[in-house]
TORMARGU-11711 format. One record per residue (C-alpha): residue number from 1; x, y, z; residue in three letters. Coordinates in nm, 4 decimals. Layout:
REM TORMARGU-11711
@num->NUM east->X north->Y up->Z residu->ALA
...
REM end
This chain:
REM TORMARGU-11711
@num->1 east->-0.1590 north->4.0738 up->-0.8369 residu->MET
@num->2 east->-0.2361 north->3.7223 up->-0.7337 residu->GLY
@num->3 east->-0.5049 north->3.6380 up->-0.5461 residu->LEU
@num->4 east->-0.5613 north->3.6465 up->-0.1884 residu->PRO
@num->5 east->-0.5441 north->3.3321 up->0.0025 residu->THR
@num->6 east->-0.8679 north->3.2948 up->0.1207 residu->ALA
@num->7 east->-0.9811 north->3.3401 up->-0.2509 residu->GLU
@num->8 east->-0.6997 north->3.0131 up->-0.3814 residu->LEU
@num->9 east->-0.8422 north->2.8015 up->-0.0732 residu->GLU
@num->10 east->-1.2128 north->2.9020 up->-0.1463 residu->ARG
@num->11 east->-1.0840 north->2.8167 up->-0.5241 residu->GLN
@num->12 east->-0.9561 north->2.4340 up->-0.4445 residu->ALA
@num->13 east->-1.1376 north->2.1419 up->-0.5274 residu->PRO
@num->14 east->-1.3754 north->2.0159 up->-0.2514 residu->GLN
@num->15 east->-1.4208 north->1.6989 up->-0.0919 residu->PRO
@num->16 east->-1.6939 north->1.4376 up->-0.2962 residu->ALA
@num->17 east->-1.9699 north->1.2918 up->-0.0123 residu->PRO
@num->18 east->-1.7623 north->1.0422 up->0.0027 residu->HIS
@num->19 east->-1.4837 north->1.2156 up->0.1885 residu->GLY
@num->20 east->-1.2080 north->1.2238 up->-0.0409 residu->TYR
@num->21 east->-1.0187 north->1.4268 up->-0.3141 residu->VAL
@num->22 east->-0.9234 north->1.3991 up->-0.6382 residu->ARG
@num->23 east->-0.6501 north->1.6832 up->-0.7011 residu->ILE
@num->24 east->-0.3258 north->1.7094 up->-0.9817 residu->ALA
@num->25 east->-0.0219 north->1.6974 up->-0.8417 residu->PRO
@num->26 east->0.0316 north->2.0942 up->-1.0560 residu->ALA
@num->27 east->-0.2762 north->2.1713 up->-0.7999 residu->ASP
@num->28 east->-0.0911 north->1.9468 up->-0.5175 residu->PHE
@num->29 east->0.2472 north->2.0844 up->-0.5422 residu->ASN
@num->30 east->0.1349 north->2.5101 up->-0.5905 residu->ALA
@num->31 east->-0.1131 north->2.4412 up->-0.2885 residu->ALA
@num->32 east->0.1864 north->2.3513 up->-0.0508 residu->ALA
@num->33 east->0.3446 north->2.6278 up->-0.1794 residu->VAL
@num->34 east->0.1854 north->2.8725 up->-0.0879 residu->LEU
@num->35 east->0.0952 north->2.7085 up->0.2101 residu->GLY
@num->36 east->-0.2367 north->2.6398 up->0.1149 residu->LEU
@num->37 east->-0.4263 north->2.3404 up->0.4304 residu->ASN
@num->38 east->-0.4522 north->1.9956 up->0.2746 residu->THR
@num->39 east->-0.7882 north->1.9467 up->0.1823 residu->PRO
@num->40 east->-0.9471 north->1.7325 up->0.4304 residu->PRO
@num->41 east->-0.9311 north->1.4946 up->0.5196 residu->PRO
@num->42 east->-0.8078 north->1.2062 up->0.2895 residu->ASN
@num->43 east->-0.6181 north->1.3127 up->-0.0792 residu->VAL
@num->44 east->-0.6156 north->1.1037 up->-0.4110 residu->LEU
@num->45 east->-0.3238 north->1.2579 up->-0.6042 residu->ILE
@num->46 east->-0.2756 north->1.1837 up->-0.9747 residu->GLU
@num->47 east->0.0759 north->1.1655 up->-1.0646 residu->GLY
@num->48 east->0.3881 north->1.0465 up->-1.0192 residu->ASP
@num->49 east->0.4228 north->0.9999 up->-0.6294 residu->CYS
@num->50 east->0.8646 north->1.1419 up->-0.7438 residu->LEU
@num->51 east->0.6924 north->1.4666 up->-0.8443 residu->ASP
@num->52 east->0.4574 north->1.4578 up->-0.4953 residu->VAL
@num->53 east->0.6179 north->1.3524 up->-0.2099 residu->LEU
@num->54 east->0.8423 north->1.6166 up->-0.2219 residu->SER
@num->55 east->0.5196 north->1.8898 up->-0.1352 residu->PHE
@num->56 east->0.4845 north->1.6867 up->0.0524 residu->ILE
@num->57 east->0.5562 north->1.8309 up->0.4989 residu->PRO
@num->58 east->0.8628 north->1.6761 up->0.6654 residu->SER
@num->59 east->0.7627 north->1.4408 up->0.9603 residu->ASN
@num->60 east->0.4025 north->1.4832 up->0.9062 residu->SER
@num->61 east->0.2863 north->1.1175 up->0.7852 residu->VAL
@num->62 east->0.2428 north->0.8695 up->1.1164 residu->ASP
@num->63 east->0.2445 north->0.5740 up->0.8709 residu->VAL
@num->64 east->0.3243 north->0.4817 up->0.5599 residu->ILE
@num->65 east->0.2932 north->0.1243 up->0.3341 residu->PHE
@num->66 east->0.4640 north->0.1041 up->-0.0216 residu->ALA
@num->67 east->0.4289 north->-0.1151 up->-0.2830 residu->ASP
@num->68 east->0.6699 north->-0.0456 up->-0.5730 residu->PRO
@num->69 east->0.6842 north->-0.2011 up->-0.8626 residu->PRO
@num->70 east->0.8496 north->-0.4991 up->-0.8099 residu->TYR
@num->71 east->1.0770 north->-0.5102 up->-1.1335 residu->ASN
@num->72 east->0.9502 north->-0.8629 up->-1.1487 residu->LEU
@num->73 east->1.2988 north->-0.8433 up->-1.5042 residu->GLN
@num->74 east->0.9593 north->-1.1332 up->-1.7042 residu->LEU
@num->75 east->1.0924 north->-1.1993 up->-2.0732 residu->ARG
@num->76 east->0.8094 north->-1.4118 up->-2.1984 residu->THR
@num->77 east->0.4234 north->-1.2755 up->-2.1724 residu->THR
@num->78 east->0.3186 north->-1.6217 up->-2.3512 residu->ASP
@num->79 east->0.3220 north->-1.7768 up->-1.9881 residu->LEU
@num->80 east->0.0483 north->-2.0979 up->-2.0132 residu->ARG
@num->81 east->-0.0735 north->-2.3288 up->-1.8408 residu->ARG
@num->82 east->-0.0897 north->-2.6655 up->-1.8442 residu->PRO
@num->83 east->-0.3907 north->-2.6897 up->-2.0110 residu->ASN
@num->84 east->-0.2601 north->-2.4209 up->-2.3174 residu->GLU
@num->85 east->-0.5054 north->-2.1298 up->-2.1272 residu->THR
@num->86 east->-0.2411 north->-1.7978 up->-2.0660 residu->LEU
@num->87 east->-0.1603 north->-1.7256 up->-1.7164 residu->VAL
@num->88 east->-0.2822 north->-1.3245 up->-1.6608 residu->ASP
@num->89 east->0.0849 north->-1.2315 up->-1.5212 residu->GLY
@num->90 east->0.2409 north->-0.9541 up->-1.4471 residu->VAL
@num->91 east->0.3427 north->-0.7412 up->-1.7598 residu->ASP
@num->92 east->0.2551 north->-0.4067 up->-1.6977 residu->ASP
@num->93 east->0.4436 north->-0.1085 up->-1.8288 residu->HIS
@num->94 east->0.4990 north->0.0077 up->-1.4844 residu->TRP
@num->95 east->0.6998 north->-0.3017 up->-1.3517 residu->ASP
@num->96 east->0.9806 north->-0.2039 up->-1.6424 residu->ARG
@num->97 east->1.3366 north->-0.1334 up->-1.5939 residu->PHE
@num->98 east->1.5513 north->-0.0864 up->-1.8346 residu->GLY
@num->99 east->1.8599 north->-0.2258 up->-1.5510 residu->SER
@num->100 east->1.8832 north->-0.3127 up->-1.1579 residu->PHE
@num->101 east->2.1078 north->0.0311 up->-1.2099 residu->ALA
@num->102 east->1.7605 north->0.2243 up->-1.2925 residu->GLU
@num->103 east->1.5721 north->0.0376 up->-1.0589 residu->TYR
@num->104 east->1.7567 north->0.1609 up->-0.7629 residu->ASP
@num->105 east->1.7774 north->0.4846 up->-0.8087 residu->ARG
@num->106 east->1.4599 north->0.5084 up->-0.8711 residu->PHE
@num->107 east->1.3867 north->0.3327 up->-0.5607 residu->THR
@num->108 east->1.6562 north->0.5095 up->-0.3438 residu->GLU
@num->109 east->1.5035 north->0.8850 up->-0.4837 residu->ARG
@num->110 east->1.1214 north->0.7164 up->-0.3266 residu->TRP
@num->111 east->1.2574 north->0.6088 up->-0.0314 residu->LEU
@num->112 east->1.4335 north->0.9078 up->0.0861 residu->SER
@num->113 east->1.1532 north->1.0870 up->0.0298 residu->GLU
@num->114 east->0.9408 north->0.9694 up->0.2107 residu->CYS
@num->115 east->1.1839 north->0.8701 up->0.4821 residu->ARG
@num->116 east->1.1765 north->1.2498 up->0.4828 residu->ARG
@num->117 east->0.8051 north->1.2940 up->0.5733 residu->VAL
@num->118 east->0.7343 north->1.0170 up->0.7949 residu->LEU
@num->119 east->0.6764 north->1.1380 up->1.2180 residu->ALA
@num->120 east->0.9528 north->1.0647 up->1.3914 residu->PRO
@num->121 east->0.7192 north->0.8204 up->1.6474 residu->THR
@num->122 east->0.6373 north->0.6384 up->1.2864 residu->GLY
@num->123 east->0.6790 north->0.3575 up->1.0682 residu->SER
@num->124 east->0.7775 north->0.2297 up->0.6854 residu->MET
@num->125 east->0.5813 north->-0.0706 up->0.5725 residu->TRP
@num->126 east->0.7474 north->-0.1776 up->0.2276 residu->VAL
@num->127 east->0.5951 north->-0.4934 up->0.0916 residu->ILE
@num->128 east->0.8059 north->-0.7089 up->-0.2364 residu->GLY
@num->129 east->0.8908 north->-1.0655 up->-0.3883 residu->SER
@num->130 east->1.2032 north->-1.2427 up->-0.4278 residu->TYR
@num->131 east->1.2376 north->-1.0478 up->-0.7314 residu->HIS
@num->132 east->1.2884 north->-0.6847 up->-0.5596 residu->ASN
@num->133 east->1.2700 north->-0.7149 up->-0.1938 residu->ILE
@num->134 east->1.6283 north->-0.7454 up->-0.1372 residu->PHE
@num->135 east->1.7284 north->-0.4835 up->-0.3279 residu->ARG
@num->136 east->1.4701 north->-0.2560 up->-0.1415 residu->VAL
@num->137 east->1.5439 north->-0.3770 up->0.1670 residu->GLY
@num->138 east->1.9359 north->-0.2541 up->0.1077 residu->SER
@num->139 east->1.8282 north->0.0826 up->0.0437 residu->LEU
@num->140 east->1.6565 north->0.1333 up->0.2907 residu->LEU
@num->141 east->1.8885 north->0.0170 up->0.5876 residu->GLN
@num->142 east->2.1400 north->0.2768 up->0.3497 residu->ASP
@num->143 east->1.9144 north->0.5915 up->0.3506 residu->ALA
@num->144 east->1.9228 north->0.5314 up->0.7427 residu->GLY
@num->145 east->1.5749 north->0.3686 up->0.7885 residu->TYR
@num->146 east->1.5985 north->0.0560 up->1.0828 residu->TRP
@num->147 east->1.4359 north->-0.2389 up->1.0374 residu->ILE
@num->148 east->1.1948 north->-0.3036 up->1.3318 residu->LEU
@num->149 east->1.0604 north->-0.6969 up->1.1717 residu->ASN
@num->150 east->1.0316 north->-0.9004 up->0.8429 residu->SER
@num->151 east->0.6606 north->-1.0392 up->0.8264 residu->VAL
@num->152 east->0.5930 north->-1.2850 up->0.5596 residu->ALA
@num->153 east->0.2824 north->-1.2660 up->0.3758 residu->TRP
@num->154 east->0.1841 north->-1.7104 up->0.3209 residu->VAL
@num->155 east->-0.0358 north->-1.7445 up->0.1259 residu->LYS
@num->156 east->-0.2892 north->-1.9751 up->0.1366 residu->VAL
@num->157 east->-0.3959 north->-1.9839 up->-0.2022 residu->ASN
@num->158 east->-0.1026 north->-1.9151 up->-0.4090 residu->PRO
@num->159 east->-0.0823 north->-1.9043 up->-0.7771 residu->MET
@num->160 east->0.0917 north->-2.2979 up->-0.8903 residu->PRO
@num->161 east->0.4556 north->-2.2824 up->-1.0592 residu->HIS
@num->162 east->0.3707 north->-2.3631 up->-1.4082 residu->PHE
@num->163 east->0.6135 north->-2.4390 up->-1.5820 residu->ARG
@num->164 east->0.7813 north->-2.7159 up->-1.2558 residu->GLY
@num->165 east->1.0982 north->-2.5875 up->-1.2535 residu->VAL
@num->166 east->1.0739 north->-2.3721 up->-0.9527 residu->ARG
@num->167 east->0.8843 north->-2.3640 up->-0.6121 residu->PHE
@num->168 east->0.5484 north->-2.2429 up->-0.6210 residu->THR
@num->169 east->0.6453 north->-1.8557 up->-0.5318 residu->ASN
@num->170 east->0.3322 north->-1.8786 up->-0.1948 residu->ALA
@num->171 east->0.4943 north->-1.5968 up->0.0320 residu->HIS
@num->172 east->0.6008 north->-1.2094 up->-0.0219 residu->GLU
@num->173 east->0.7712 north->-1.0203 up->0.2575 residu->THR
@num->174 east->0.7168 north->-0.6970 up->0.4088 residu->LEU
@num->175 east->0.9772 north->-0.5032 up->0.6080 residu->ILE
@num->176 east->0.8281 north->-0.2885 up->0.8757 residu->TRP
@num->177 east->1.1013 north->-0.0024 up->0.9284 residu->ALA
@num->178 east->1.1454 north->0.2797 up->1.2106 residu->LYS
@num->179 east->1.2926 north->0.6377 up->1.0630 residu->LYS
@num->180 east->1.6108 north->0.5776 up->1.1799 residu->SER
@num->181 east->1.8206 north->0.3671 up->1.4722 residu->GLU
@num->182 east->1.7388 north->0.6320 up->1.7740 residu->GLY
@num->183 east->1.3616 north->0.7163 up->1.6639 residu->ALA
@num->184 east->1.1488 north->0.5918 up->2.0512 residu->ARG
@num->185 east->0.7999 north->0.5371 up->2.0918 residu->LYS
@num->186 east->0.6663 north->0.3618 up->1.7919 residu->ILE
@num->187 east->0.3039 north->0.2748 up->1.7431 residu->THR
@num->188 east->0.2344 north->-0.0816 up->1.8083 residu->PHE
@num->189 east->-0.0728 north->-0.2586 up->1.9304 residu->ASN
@num->190 east->0.0852 north->-0.4840 up->2.1244 residu->TYR
@num->191 east->-0.2836 north->-0.6483 up->2.2684 residu->ARG
@num->192 east->-0.5060 north->-0.5175 up->2.0177 residu->ALA
@num->193 east->-0.3043 north->-0.7939 up->1.7938 residu->LEU
@num->194 east->-0.2882 north->-1.0933 up->2.0553 residu->LYS
@num->195 east->-0.6372 north->-1.0202 up->2.0858 residu->GLU
@num->196 east->-0.7016 north->-0.9874 up->1.6971 residu->LEU
@num->197 east->-0.4977 north->-1.3743 up->1.7272 residu->ASN
@num->198 east->-0.6988 north->-1.5351 up->2.0111 residu->GLY
@num->199 east->-0.5181 north->-1.3798 up->2.2929 residu->GLY
@num->200 east->-0.1453 north->-1.5322 up->2.1896 residu->LYS
@num->201 east->0.1367 north->-1.2892 up->2.0751 residu->GLN
@num->202 east->0.1457 north->-1.1590 up->1.6901 residu->MET
@num->203 east->0.3375 north->-1.3594 up->1.4754 residu->ARG
@num->204 east->0.5823 north->-1.2601 up->1.1672 residu->SER
@num->205 east->0.4817 north->-1.5201 up->0.9293 residu->ASP
@num->206 east->0.0872 north->-1.3984 up->0.8523 residu->TRP
@num->207 east->-0.1166 north->-1.6259 up->0.6827 residu->TYR
@num->208 east->-0.3333 north->-1.4886 up->0.4224 residu->LEU
@num->209 east->-0.5478 north->-1.5577 up->0.1003 residu->PRO
@num->210 east->-0.4554 north->-1.3377 up->-0.2330 residu->ILE
@num->211 east->-0.6831 north->-1.0942 up->-0.3503 residu->CYS
@num->212 east->-0.9463 north->-1.3266 up->-0.5425 residu->SER
@num->213 east->-1.3564 north->-1.3281 up->-0.4910 residu->GLY
@num->214 east->-1.5401 north->-1.0631 up->-0.4902 residu->ALA
@num->215 east->-1.2557 north->-0.8509 up->-0.3604 residu->GLU
@num->216 east->-1.0801 north->-0.8544 up->-0.6870 residu->ARG
@num->217 east->-1.1716 north->-0.5806 up->-0.9582 residu->LEU
@num->218 east->-1.2216 north->-0.7410 up->-1.2772 residu->ARG
@num->219 east->-1.3965 north->-0.5236 up->-1.5890 residu->ASP
@num->220 east->-1.6946 north->-0.7338 up->-1.8012 residu->ALA
@num->221 east->-1.5098 north->-1.0043 up->-1.8851 residu->ASN
@num->222 east->-1.3423 north->-1.0817 up->-1.5957 residu->GLY
@num->223 east->-1.0284 north->-0.9990 up->-1.6484 residu->ARG
@num->224 east->-0.7926 north->-0.8504 up->-1.3633 residu->LYS
@num->225 east->-0.8150 north->-0.4506 up->-1.3681 residu->LEU
@num->226 east->-0.5015 north->-0.4304 up->-1.1531 residu->HIS
@num->227 east->-0.1757 north->-0.7746 up->-1.1529 residu->SER
@num->228 east->-0.1176 north->-0.6533 up->-0.7465 residu->THR
@num->229 east->-0.4023 north->-0.6315 up->-0.6085 residu->GLN
@num->230 east->-0.3876 north->-0.6852 up->-0.2272 residu->LYS
@num->231 east->-0.6057 north->-0.7882 up->0.0097 residu->PRO
@num->232 east->-0.8122 north->-0.5951 up->0.2576 residu->GLU
@num->233 east->-0.7128 north->-0.8605 up->0.5449 residu->ALA
@num->234 east->-0.3354 north->-0.7211 up->0.5448 residu->LEU
@num->235 east->-0.4026 north->-0.4206 up->0.5209 residu->LEU
@num->236 east->-0.5764 north->-0.4320 up->0.7717 residu->GLU
@num->237 east->-0.3538 north->-0.6251 up->0.9593 residu->ARG
@num->238 east->-0.0814 north->-0.3782 up->0.9213 residu->VAL
@num->239 east->-0.3196 north->-0.0226 up->1.0135 residu->LEU
@num->240 east->-0.3909 north->-0.1943 up->1.3174 residu->LEU
@num->241 east->-0.1252 north->-0.2885 up->1.3923 residu->ALA
@num->242 east->0.1171 north->-0.0269 up->1.3625 residu->THR
@num->243 east->-0.1712 north->0.3270 up->1.3417 residu->SER
@num->244 east->-0.4065 north->0.4489 up->1.6370 residu->ARG
@num->245 east->-0.7629 north->0.6203 up->1.4816 residu->GLU
@num->246 east->-0.6514 north->0.9786 up->1.3537 residu->GLY
@num->247 east->-0.3372 north->0.9254 up->1.2236 residu->ASP
@num->248 east->-0.2277 north->1.0189 up->0.8447 residu->LEU
@num->249 east->-0.1548 north->0.7223 up->0.6218 residu->VAL
@num->250 east->0.0715 north->0.7714 up->0.3336 residu->LEU
@num->251 east->0.0721 north->0.5618 up->0.0229 residu->ASP
@num->252 east->0.2840 north->0.6251 up->-0.2739 residu->PRO
@num->253 east->0.1968 north->0.3439 up->-0.5023 residu->PHE
@num->254 east->-0.1504 north->0.3276 up->-0.4365 residu->ALA
@num->255 east->-0.2419 north->0.1022 up->-0.6951 residu->GLY
@num->256 east->-0.6539 north->0.0144 up->-0.6268 residu->THR
@num->257 east->-0.6449 north->0.1904 up->-0.2801 residu->GLY
@num->258 east->-0.6665 north->-0.0934 up->-0.1164 residu->THR
@num->259 east->-0.5001 north->0.1436 up->0.1684 residu->THR
@num->260 east->-0.7231 north->0.4560 up->0.1749 residu->GLY
@num->261 east->-1.0309 north->0.2000 up->0.1517 residu->ALA
@num->262 east->-0.9026 north->0.0200 up->0.4373 residu->VAL
@num->263 east->-0.7433 north->0.3240 up->0.6310 residu->ALA
@num->264 east->-1.1257 north->0.4728 up->0.5996 residu->GLN
@num->265 east->-1.3060 north->0.2207 up->0.7420 residu->ARG
@num->266 east->-1.1100 north->0.2212 up->1.0442 residu->THR
@num->267 east->-1.0834 north->0.5585 up->1.1574 residu->GLY
@num->268 east->-0.7001 north->0.7243 up->0.9399 residu->ARG
@num->269 east->-0.6904 north->0.9916 up->0.7438 residu->ARG
@num->270 east->-0.5027 north->0.9179 up->0.3809 residu->TRP
@num->271 east->-0.2745 north->1.0658 up->0.1404 residu->ILE
@num->272 east->-0.2645 north->0.8179 up->-0.2445 residu->MET
@num->273 east->-0.0491 north->0.8626 up->-0.4909 residu->VAL
@num->274 east->-0.1336 north->0.7315 up->-0.8530 residu->GLU
@num->275 east->-0.0249 north->0.7281 up->-1.1982 residu->ARG
@num->276 east->-0.1734 north->0.5867 up->-1.4064 residu->GLU
@num->277 east->-0.5516 north->0.7542 up->-1.4741 residu->ALA
@num->278 east->-0.7317 north->0.4441 up->-1.5098 residu->GLU
@num->279 east->-0.6131 north->0.3495 up->-1.1692 residu->TYR
@num->280 east->-0.7174 north->0.6230 up->-1.0044 residu->CYS
@num->281 east->-1.0941 north->0.5653 up->-1.1291 residu->ALA
@num->282 east->-1.0872 north->0.2795 up->-0.9618 residu->LEU
@num->283 east->-0.9762 north->0.3573 up->-0.6438 residu->ILE
@num->284 east->-1.2622 north->0.6390 up->-0.6616 residu->GLU
@num->285 east->-1.5364 north->0.3860 up->-0.7332 residu->GLY
@num->286 east->-1.3663 north->0.2100 up->-0.3955 residu->ARG
@num->287 east->-1.4205 north->0.4952 up->-0.2503 residu->ILE
@num->288 east->-1.7498 north->0.5618 up->-0.3345 residu->ALA
@num->289 east->-1.8619 north->0.2293 up->-0.2508 residu->ARG
@num->290 east->-1.8083 north->0.3007 up->0.1278 residu->LEU
@num->291 east->-2.0082 north->0.4807 up->0.2986 residu->SER
@num->292 east->-1.9093 north->0.8365 up->0.4036 residu->PRO
@num->293 east->-1.8560 north->0.7459 up->0.7504 residu->SER
@num->294 east->-1.5942 north->0.4936 up->0.6431 residu->GLY
@num->295 east->-1.7662 north->0.1797 up->0.7434 residu->GLY
@num->296 east->-1.7879 north->-0.1368 up->0.5048 residu->ALA
@num->297 east->-1.8378 north->-0.0659 up->0.1267 residu->PRO
@num->298 east->-2.1667 north->-0.1040 up->0.0088 residu->ALA
@num->299 east->-2.3065 north->-0.4858 up->-0.1957 residu->ALA
@num->300 east->-2.1073 north->-0.4149 up->-0.6046 residu->VAL
@num->301 east->-2.1364 north->-0.7574 up->-0.8158 residu->PRO
@num->302 east->-1.7845 north->-0.7679 up->-0.9479 residu->ILE
@num->303 east->-1.7245 north->-1.1264 up->-1.1288 residu->ALA
@num->304 east->-1.4330 north->-1.3124 up->-0.9480 residu->GLY
@num->305 east->-1.3153 north->-1.6489 up->-0.8808 residu->ALA
@num->306 east->-1.4369 north->-1.7882 up->-0.5020 residu->GLY
@num->307 east->-1.2856 north->-1.6684 up->-0.2086 residu->ALA
@num->308 east->-0.9606 north->-1.8889 up->-0.0665 residu->GLY
@num->309 east->-0.8902 north->-2.0550 up->0.2354 residu->ALA
@num->310 east->-0.9081 north->-1.8240 up->0.5351 residu->GLY
@num->311 east->-0.5987 north->-1.8248 up->0.7873 residu->PRO
@num->312 east->-0.4723 north->-2.1381 up->1.0536 residu->PRO
@num->313 east->-0.5831 north->-2.1017 up->1.3493 residu->ALA
@num->314 east->-0.4406 north->-1.8826 up->1.6135 residu->PRO
@num->315 east->-0.0557 north->-1.8978 up->1.6404 residu->GLN
@num->316 east->0.1528 north->-1.9026 up->1.9289 residu->ASP
@num->317 east->0.4784 north->-1.7224 up->2.0736 residu->ALA
@num->318 east->0.6704 north->-1.7328 up->2.3709 residu->ALA
@num->319 east->0.8066 north->-1.4034 up->2.5820 residu->GLY
@num->320 east->0.7957 north->-1.0100 up->2.5406 residu->PRO
@num->321 east->0.7177 north->-0.8232 up->2.2429 residu->PRO
@num->322 east->1.0350 north->-0.6877 up->2.1296 residu->PRO
@num->323 east->1.1008 north->-0.2897 up->2.2514 residu->ALA
@num->324 east->1.1187 north->-0.0314 up->1.9124 residu->PRO
REM end
């Protein structure tokens, strides 16, 4: 005879002092099957999102921020600067797919599950580069999402193009979408954004620096611990724009945990899924540097370059905001 539900819940992982639980997919999935409560308030799941998302209740997530593999299709790992120093590019194993068809199948699966768990009044953000965002956007529409905006994250301090045969890649694209064309009452904090933007409507071109300086996680030798770490300022704008305090935020590709860190600082709940154990360890360290109440992180010396330039002057736009 199995243990009673109360005993199973008692034996479940307990929240850490900084307000989260790290749990394996098997335990998370078993808890869902048994109908146990999700450990409050925040959950870091070490595992593949394709193994985890199916156990998250339908219509339960208010905002999803997805930063999936870009499928860069790099043909060389020996990219060098004019001074012959090696460029630390994106050549990680998790960004490798055998073909576009394989990448599309992977994308279709996680998009479908994310749409199922997304609340009718919720919204989804997906970020990508020219390598993948057009494929993701098409598959997103095929899955039934309705695109509300595309946002250009214009990098004020982008990495140069060292070979001099293409334009410098100075932006990434974010797609903001709702669950379906008929979805209504989507959270959009228009007035807060306008105040953030100096009294002018927030536009869809966001001038923000790439992640650098003390924010960039590096090892003792100064090497980046994650190749595509996003700046907190980007996630702050996303969450302040399209969620409210207490909302549940899901990140199926957590990386270094920027989404959860910003969510916790701004009073949102979070679920992060990350399959690489080394990144989960980074996330735990990062969350631990937040105060227990979710305030600003404690000062921790992390090697890195100087901070990038700030955004330009407030942007202007005419007319009322579009209805979702």
